[in-house]
C-alpha positions as CSV (number, residue, x, y, z in Angstrom):
1,M,66.9,29.5,88.7
2,M,64.9,32.7,88.3
3,N,61.6,30.8,88.5
4,K,62.5,29.4,91.9
5,F,63.5,32.9,93.1
6,T,60.2,34.4,91.9
7,T,58.3,31.6,93.5
8,G,60.1,32.2,96.8
9,L,59.4,35.9,96.7
10,F,55.7,35.2,96.1
11,I,55.4,32.7,98.9
12,G,57.3,35.0,101.2
13,G,55.0,37.9,100.4
14,M,51.9,35.8,101.0
15,A,53.3,34.6,104.4
16,T,54.1,38.2,105.3
17,M,50.6,39.3,104.5
18,A,49.1,36.5,106.5
19,G,51.3,37.4,109.5
20,I,50.3,41.1,109.2
21,A,46.6,40.2,109.1
22,Y,47.0,38.1,112.3
23,M,48.9,40.9,114.1
24,V,46.4,43.5,113.2
25,Q,43.8,41.3,115.0
26,D,46.0,40.8,118.1
27,Q,47.1,44.2,119.3
28,K,49.4,43.0,122.0
29,A,51.3,40.8,119.6
30,Y,51.3,43.6,117.0
31,R,53.0,46.0,119.4
32,K,55.6,43.4,120.5
33,V,56.5,42.5,116.9
34,M,56.7,46.1,115.8
35,K,59.1,46.9,118.6
36,K,61.4,44.0,117.7
37,G,60.9,44.8,114.0
38,R,62.3,48.3,114.4
39,K,65.4,46.9,116.1
40,M,65.8,44.3,113.4
41,A,65.4,46.9,110.6
42,V,68.1,49.1,112.1
43,K,70.5,46.1,112.3
44,A,69.6,45.0,108.8
45,E,70.3,48.6,107.5
46,E,73.7,48.5,109.2
47,V,74.6,45.1,107.6
48,I,73.5,46.3,104.2
49,D,75.6,49.5,104.6
50,D,78.6,47.4,105.5
51,M,78.1,45.1,102.5
52,M,77.8,48.1,100.2
53,D,81.0,49.6,101.6
54,D,82.8,46.3,101.0
55,L,81.5,46.1,97.4
56,V,82.6,49.7,96.7
57,E,86.1,49.2,98.1
58,R,86.7,46.4,95.6
């Protein structure tokens, strides 16, 4: 179980690095993704806050 999790993290990290390397070369795509990324980060933060609140209430 833990081995698959670690492998998934490693593969995800490699894919992320490859995506970042591509975006750095293509400035238009970089700006577009960063704009969407900020919105997604805010939404993810709200979801995590809600989950933590639910866990604390139990």
